[in-house]
C-alpha positions as CSV (number, residue, x, y, z in Angstrom):
1,M,-18.5,-9.0,6.9
2,H,-15.3,-7.5,7.0
3,D,-12.7,-6.4,10.0
4,L,-11.8,-2.5,10.2
5,N,-9.2,-1.5,11.6
6,V,-8.2,2.1,13.0
7,L,-5.0,4.1,13.2
8,A,-6.0,7.6,15.5
9,L,-3.1,10.3,16.0
10,I,-4.6,13.9,18.2
11,K,-1.5,16.4,17.1
12,G,-2.0,19.9,18.4
13,G,-5.6,20.7,17.8
14,E,-5.2,18.0,14.4
15,R,-7.1,14.8,14.3
16,F,-5.7,11.8,12.2
17,V,-7.8,9.1,11.6
18,Y,-7.5,6.1,9.2
19,V,-9.7,3.3,8.9
20,Y,-9.0,0.4,6.6
21,D,-9.3,-3.1,6.0
22,D,-6.8,-5.5,6.0
23,G,-6.2,-5.7,2.5
24,S,-5.6,-1.9,2.5
25,R,-2.9,-1.6,5.2
26,D,-0.4,-1.0,2.5
27,T,-1.8,1.5,1.0
28,V,-2.9,3.5,4.3
29,I,1.0,2.7,5.1
30,G,2.0,4.5,1.9
31,A,-0.8,7.4,2.7
32,L,1.1,8.1,5.7
33,R,4.1,8.3,3.4
34,D,3.1,10.7,1.2
35,Q,1.5,12.8,4.0
36,A,4.6,12.8,6.1
37,A,6.2,13.9,2.9
38,D,4.3,16.9,2.2
39,P,5.4,20.2,3.6
40,D,1.7,21.1,3.8
41,V,0.8,18.2,6.3
42,T,2.0,18.6,9.8
43,L,2.0,14.7,10.6
44,N,6.1,14.3,10.8
45,W,7.9,11.3,10.1
46,F,8.1,10.6,13.3
47,D,4.3,10.4,13.2
48,A,4.3,8.4,10.1
49,A,6.9,5.6,11.4
50,V,4.6,5.5,14.5
51,L,1.5,4.4,12.8
52,T,2.9,2.5,10.6
53,E,4.1,0.6,13.5
54,R,0.9,0.4,14.9
55,A,-0.9,-1.0,11.6
56,R,1.9,-3.5,11.5
57,H,1.0,-4.8,14.9
58,Q,-2.9,-4.4,13.8
59,A,-1.8,-7.2,11.1
60,T,0.0,-9.0,14.2
61,R,-3.0,-9.5,16.4
62,S,-5.3,-10.1,12.9
63,D,-3.3,-12.8,12.3
64,G,-4.0,-14.5,15.7
65,Q,-0.7,-14.2,17.1
66,T,-0.4,-12.7,20.6
67,P,-0.1,-8.8,20.7
68,S,2.7,-7.3,22.1
69,R,2.7,-3.6,24.4
70,I,3.0,-0.6,22.4
Protein backbone atom coordinates (compact mmCIF):
# COMPACT_ATOMS: atom_id res chain seq x y z
CA MET A 1 0.00 0.00 0.00
CA HIS A 2 1.37 3.42 -0.93
CA ASP A 3 1.09 6.42 1.34
CA LEU A 4 -0.63 9.39 -0.25
CA ASN A 5 0.08 13.05 0.32
CA VAL A 6 -2.54 15.78 0.09
CA LEU A 7 -2.00 19.46 -0.64
CA ALA A 8 -5.04 21.70 -0.40
CA LEU A 9 -5.64 25.40 -0.86
CA ILE A 10 -8.97 27.18 -0.48
CA LYS A 11 -8.92 30.49 -2.31
CA GLY A 12 -12.16 32.39 -2.28
CA GLY A 13 -14.78 30.01 -3.63
CA GLU A 14 -12.22 27.76 -5.30
CA ARG A 15 -10.51 24.68 -3.96
CA PHE A 16 -7.20 23.36 -5.22
CA VAL A 17 -6.59 19.81 -4.02
CA TYR A 18 -3.65 17.65 -5.08
CA VAL A 19 -3.34 14.00 -4.05
CA TYR A 20 -0.08 12.27 -4.93
CA ASP A 21 2.41 9.66 -3.79
CA ASP A 22 6.06 10.33 -2.99
CA GLY A 23 7.16 9.26 -6.46
CA SER A 24 4.91 11.89 -8.06
CA ARG A 25 6.08 14.87 -5.99
CA ASP A 26 8.13 16.42 -8.83
CA THR A 27 5.19 16.02 -11.19
CA VAL A 28 2.88 17.84 -8.77
CA ILE A 29 5.40 20.64 -8.30
CA GLY A 30 5.64 20.99 -12.08
CA ALA A 31 1.85 21.12 -12.34
CA LEU A 32 1.77 23.88 -9.72
CA ARG A 33 4.24 25.91 -11.79
CA ASP A 34 2.23 25.33 -14.96
CA GLN A 35 -1.00 26.42 -13.29
CA ALA A 36 0.62 29.52 -11.80
CA ALA A 37 1.85 30.50 -15.28
CA ASP A 38 -1.62 29.99 -16.82
CA PRO A 39 -3.57 33.28 -16.87
CA ASP A 40 -6.85 31.32 -16.94
CA VAL A 41 -6.12 29.72 -13.54
CA THR A 42 -6.41 31.82 -10.36
CA LEU A 43 -3.55 29.97 -8.65
CA ASN A 44 -0.75 32.55 -8.56
CA TRP A 45 3.00 32.28 -8.03
CA PHE A 46 2.74 32.91 -4.28
CA ASP A 47 0.17 30.12 -3.95
CA ALA A 48 2.39 27.78 -5.97
CA ALA A 49 5.40 28.65 -3.81
CA VAL A 50 3.49 27.93 -0.59
CA LEU A 51 2.17 24.61 -1.92
CA THR A 52 5.63 23.64 -3.20
CA GLU A 53 7.12 24.32 0.22
CA ARG A 54 4.43 22.17 1.83
CA ALA A 55 5.15 19.35 -0.64
CA ARG A 56 8.82 19.51 0.27
CA HIS A 57 7.92 19.57 3.95
CA GLN A 58 5.84 16.43 3.44
CA ALA A 59 8.87 14.79 1.81
CA THR A 60 10.95 15.59 4.88
CA ARG A 61 8.30 14.05 7.12
CA SER A 62 8.09 10.90 5.00
CA ASP A 63 11.89 10.51 5.28
CA GLY A 64 11.45 10.07 9.03
CA GLN A 65 12.88 13.44 10.00
CA THR A 66 11.16 15.60 12.56
CA PRO A 67 9.02 18.20 10.79
CA SER A 68 9.13 21.86 11.67
CA ARG A 69 5.95 23.87 11.92
CA ILE A 70 4.80 25.81 8.89
